[in-house]
C-alpha positions as CSV (number, residue, x, y, z in Angstrom):
1,M,-7.0,11.1,-36.0
2,A,-7.1,12.4,-32.4
3,K,-4.8,11.3,-29.8
4,K,-5.6,10.5,-26.3
5,V,-5.7,12.1,-24.1
6,F,-5.9,11.1,-19.7
7,T,-5.7,12.8,-16.1
8,G,-4.0,10.3,-13.7
9,K,-1.5,10.9,-10.3
10,V,2.3,10.5,-10.6
11,V,2.9,7.5,-8.8
12,S,6.8,7.2,-8.9
13,D,9.5,9.7,-10.4
14,K,13.0,7.7,-10.1
15,R,14.1,7.7,-13.5
16,E,15.6,10.5,-15.4
17,K,12.9,12.1,-17.5
18,T,10.2,9.6,-16.6
19,I,6.8,9.2,-14.4
20,T,4.7,6.6,-14.0
21,V,0.7,7.6,-13.6
22,L,-1.3,5.8,-12.5
23,I,-4.8,6.5,-14.7
24,E,-8.5,5.0,-13.2
25,K,-11.1,4.3,-15.8
26,W,-14.5,2.8,-14.6
27,K,-15.7,0.3,-16.7
28,V,-19.6,-1.8,-17.1
29,H,-19.3,-5.5,-17.5
30,P,-20.7,-6.6,-20.5
31,K,-23.6,-9.3,-19.0
32,Y,-23.9,-7.8,-15.0
33,K,-23.5,-4.1,-15.8
34,K,-22.0,-3.7,-12.8
35,R,-19.2,-0.8,-12.5
36,L,-15.6,-2.0,-12.5
37,K,-12.7,-0.1,-11.4
38,V,-9.5,-0.5,-14.2
39,R,-6.7,1.0,-13.2
40,K,-3.4,1.3,-15.4
41,K,0.1,2.9,-15.5
42,Y,1.6,4.1,-18.1
43,H,5.7,5.5,-18.5
44,V,5.1,9.3,-19.6
45,H,8.1,11.7,-20.8
46,D,9.0,14.2,-18.9
47,P,11.5,16.4,-20.5
48,K,11.8,18.9,-18.1
49,K,11.6,17.2,-14.4
50,E,8.7,19.0,-13.6
51,A,6.4,16.3,-12.0
52,K,7.0,15.2,-8.2
53,V,5.2,12.1,-6.8
54,G,1.3,12.8,-5.4
55,D,0.8,15.8,-8.2
56,V,-2.5,15.2,-10.3
57,V,-1.3,15.5,-13.8
58,M,-2.5,15.6,-17.5
59,V,-1.6,13.1,-20.2
60,R,-1.8,12.7,-24.2
61,E,-0.9,9.7,-26.0
62,S,2.5,10.6,-28.5
63,R,4.7,8.1,-31.3
64,P,6.5,6.1,-29.4
65,I,9.6,7.6,-27.6
66,S,11.4,4.1,-25.7
67,K,10.0,1.1,-25.9
68,T,8.1,1.6,-22.6
69,K,7.3,5.5,-23.5
70,K,4.5,6.7,-25.8
71,W,3.0,9.1,-23.8
72,I,3.6,13.0,-22.9
73,L,3.7,15.2,-20.4
74,V,0.7,17.8,-21.3
75,K,0.8,19.4,-17.9
76,I,0.5,19.8,-14.0
77,I,-3.0,20.1,-12.9
78,K,-2.6,19.9,-9.6
79,K,0.3,19.4,-7.6
80,A,1.4,17.6,-4.5
81,T,0.8,18.9,-0.2
82,E,4.3,18.8,1.2
83,T,3.7,17.9,4.9
């Protein structure tokens, strides 16, 4: 069975080896056929603490690491710009 892979934006990196990633998807309403933006936050395992807030990252589904962590950081696609 293939693992799910998503791309999203890091919204929090305050916890040890864990980041929170916001994933946005578009769904079509079954009856009204209107496109809806669906947003969901996932807790992602980041063992090297590489990702920072604002980075665009790729995450992959994995075995459960803790109660809420079931995703692993694959790579950082785009670093956040520092001001």
